[in-house]
C-alpha positions in Angstrom: -21.8 -29.1 -6.1 -24.2 -30.1 -3.2 -23.5 -26.8 -1.5 -24.2 -24.9 -4.8 -27.5 -26.7 -5.2 -28.5 -26.0 -1.6 -27.6 -22.3 -2.2 -30.0 -22.2 -5.1 -27.5 -22.2 -7.9 -29.3 -23.1 -11.1 -26.5 -23.8 -13.5 -22.8 -24.8 -13.3 -20.3 -23.7 -15.9 -17.4 -26.1 -15.7 -14.2 -26.0 -17.7 -13.4 -29.6 -18.7 -11.1 -31.3 -21.2 -11.6 -32.2 -24.8 -12.9 -35.7 -25.3 -13.3 -36.1 -21.5 -16.1 -38.8 -21.8 -13.9 -41.2 -23.8 -12.8 -43.9 -21.4 -10.0 -44.9 -23.8 -8.5 -41.4 -23.5 -5.2 -42.1 -21.7 -4.7 -38.5 -20.3 -4.6 -38.6 -16.6 -6.3 -35.2 -16.6 -9.4 -36.9 -18.1 -10.1 -38.8 -14.9 -10.9 -35.8 -12.7 -12.8 -34.1 -15.4 -15.2 -36.9 -16.3 -15.7 -37.5 -12.6 -16.7 -33.9 -12.1 -19.0 -33.8 -15.1 -20.8 -37.0 -13.9 -21.1 -35.6 -10.4 -22.7 -32.3 -11.7 -25.2 -34.4 -13.6 -25.9 -36.6 -10.6 -26.7 -33.6 -8.4 -29.3 -32.6 -10.9 -28.0 -29.2 -11.8 -28.2 -27.6 -15.2 -24.8 -27.3 -16.7 -22.5 -26.0 -19.5 -19.4 -28.1 -19.9 -16.6 -26.3 -21.7 -14.2 -29.0 -22.9 -11.0 -27.1 -23.6 -8.3 -28.2 -26.1 -4.7 -28.0 -24.9 -3.6 -24.5 -23.9 -1.4 -23.1 -26.7 0.6 -21.2 -24.2 2.1 -24.5 -22.9 3.5 -25.3 -26.3 4.6 -21.8 -27.1 6.6 -21.8 -23.9 7.9 -25.3 -24.7 9.0 -24.2 -28.2 11.2 -21.4 -26.8 12.7 -23.8 -24.2 14.0 -26.1 -27.0 14.9 -23.1 -29.2 17.3 -22.0 -26.4 18.6 -25.5 -26.0 19.6 -27.7 -29.1 16.8 -26.5 -31.4 15.1 -29.8 -31.5 11.6 -29.9 -29.9 11.1 -33.4 -28.6 7.9 -35.0 -27.3 5.8 -38.1 -27.8 2.9 -36.5 -29.6 4.0 -37.9 -33.0 1.7 -37.0 -35.9 -1.3 -36.6 -33.6 -3.3 -33.4 -34.1 -4.6 -30.8 -31.6 -6.6 -27.6 -32.1 -4.5 -25.4 -29.7 -6.6 -22.8 -27.8 -5.3 -19.8 -25.9 -6.1 -19.5 -22.2 -7.5 -16.1 -23.1 -10.1 -17.6 -25.3 -10.9 -20.2 -22.7 -11.6 -17.4 -20.3 -13.6 -15.6 -22.9 -15.7 -18.7 -23.4 -16.5 -18.9 -19.7 -17.6 -15.3 -19.6 -19.9 -15.8 -22.6 -21.3 -19.0 -21.1 -22.1 -17.3 -17.8 -23.9 -14.5 -19.6 -25.8 -16.8 -22.0 -29.4 -18.0 -21.5 -29.2 -20.2 -24.6 -27.4 -23.3 -23.3 -28.8 -25.9 -21.0 -27.3 -29.3 -20.3 -24.8 -28.4 -23.0 -21.3 -29.8 -23.8 -19.2 -27.4 -25.9 -15.8 -28.1 -27.3 -13.6 -25.0 -27.0 -11.1 -25.5 -29.8 -8.6 -23.4 -31.6 -9.1 -22.4 -35.2 -7.2 -25.4 -36.8 -6.0 -28.9 -36.1 -2.3 -29.3 -36.5 0.5 -31.7 -35.8 3.5 -30.7 -33.7 5.6 -30.5 -36.9 3.1 -28.0 -38.3 3.1 -26.0 -35.0 6.9 -25.8 -35.2 6.8 -24.7 -38.8 4.4 -21.8 -37.9 6.7 -20.8 -35.0 9.8 -20.8 -37.2 8.1 -18.7 -39.8 7.2 -16.0 -37.3 10.4 -16.1 -35.1 13.1 -16.9 -37.7 14.3 -19.8 -35.6 15.1 -23.2 -37.2 13.6 -25.5 -34.6 12.8 -29.1 -35.8 10.5 -31.6 -34.3 11.6 -35.1 -33.1 9.2 -37.8 -31.9 10.4 -39.7 -28.9 8.9 -42.4 -26.7 6.7 -41.6 -23.6 9.5 -42.8 -21.3 12.0 -40.6 -23.1 9.6 -37.7 -22.7 9.5 -38.4 -18.9 13.3 -38.3 -18.9 13.3 -34.8 -20.4 11.1 -33.5 -17.7 13.0 -35.3 -15.0 16.2 -33.5 -16.2 14.3 -30.2 -16.0 13.4 -30.8 -12.4 9.8 -31.5 -13.0 8.2 -34.1 -10.7 6.1 -36.8 -12.3 3.1 -36.2 -10.1 1.8 -33.2 -8.2 3.1 -34.8 -4.9 6.7 -34.1 -6.0 8.7 -31.0 -5.6 9.3 -28.6 -8.5 12.8 -27.3 -9.1 12.9 -23.6 -8.6 12.8 -21.7 -11.9 11.6 -24.8 -13.9 10.1 -23.8 -17.3 7.5 -26.5 -17.0 5.1 -25.7 -14.2 3.0 -28.8 -14.6 3.7 -32.4 -13.4 5.1 -34.5 -16.1 2.5 -37.3 -15.8 -0.1 -34.9 -17.0 2.0 -33.7 -19.9 3.2 -37.1 -21.1 -0.2 -38.8 -20.9 -1.6 -35.7 -22.7 1.0 -36.2 -25.5 0.1 -39.9 -25.6 -3.6 -39.0 -26.0 -2.8 -36.6 -28.9 -0.6 -39.3 -30.6 -3.4 -41.8 -30.4 -5.9 -39.3 -31.9 -7.9 -38.9 -28.7 -7.7 -35.1 -28.6 -8.5 -34.1 -32.2 -12.0 -32.9 -31.6 -12.7 -29.9 -33.8 -15.8 -27.8 -33.8 -16.9 -24.2 -34.2 -18.5 -24.2 -30.7 -16.3 -21.3 -29.6 -17.5 -19.1 -32.5 -21.1 -20.1 -31.9 -20.8 -19.2 -28.2 -18.8 -15.9 -28.5 -19.5 -14.8 -32.1 -15.7 -14.4 -32.5 -12.9 -16.4 -34.1 -10.3 -17.9 -31.7 -6.8 -16.7 -31.7 -4.4 -18.5 -34.1 -1.1 -20.0 -33.2 0.6 -17.6 -35.6 -0.9 -14.6 -33.8 0.3 -16.0 -30.5 3.9 -16.3 -31.7 3.7 -12.8 -33.2 2.9 -11.7 -29.6 4.8 -14.4 -27.8 5.6 -12.4 -24.7 1.9 -12.3 -24.0 1.4 -16.0 -24.4 3.7 -17.8 -22.0 2.8 -20.2 -19.3 4.4 -18.2 -16.5 5.6 -19.5 -13.1 3.9 -22.3 -11.3 2.9 -20.0 -8.4 1.4 -16.6 -9.2 3.1 -13.6 -7.7 0.2 -11.3 -8.6 -0.9 -8.9 -5.8 
């Protein structure tokens, strides 16, 4: 940020996390995001903070992982709600923010089109795919156990099992689920539409085009 200011940069567009400023948000991801937001402010730069909801692709991929297993999607989100957003829409929001002259010292929530529980998410997926997956709430520690069995390290310092279908460390995913369960991630606005003039993609659309909405491997092989 200091280098950006010295170079004459006037505004920072930063992709943050929904409800990042809430100190009671247990998501470990929140710590880095609110630090960065506060640092941008301290440097004295104009900013647009795009606080993204959870990437829908993560849960679309997760759904198919359990569909191939025992057909029971298990996590510790419970009945908490999230307005899942596609990574494509998050990228679109960044492009529009960069091109806009209308936002200054702004915080925008980049949410999907509807809040839903994991049970509702699974119901939409089943309707589109014809699968019969069910949802089961488990404890946070049981959630860690599932990722442990998949070869996913708890922190980024660990080693990922080759071919693991979960390319994120489990500490981030489990504390994210905890935050959703506790109602810390259910922010819902129309900021995306105000910024882009478009509606965000629905979970139903993403399942209808599921091959295009997968997480992918941890390390990109793009040329």
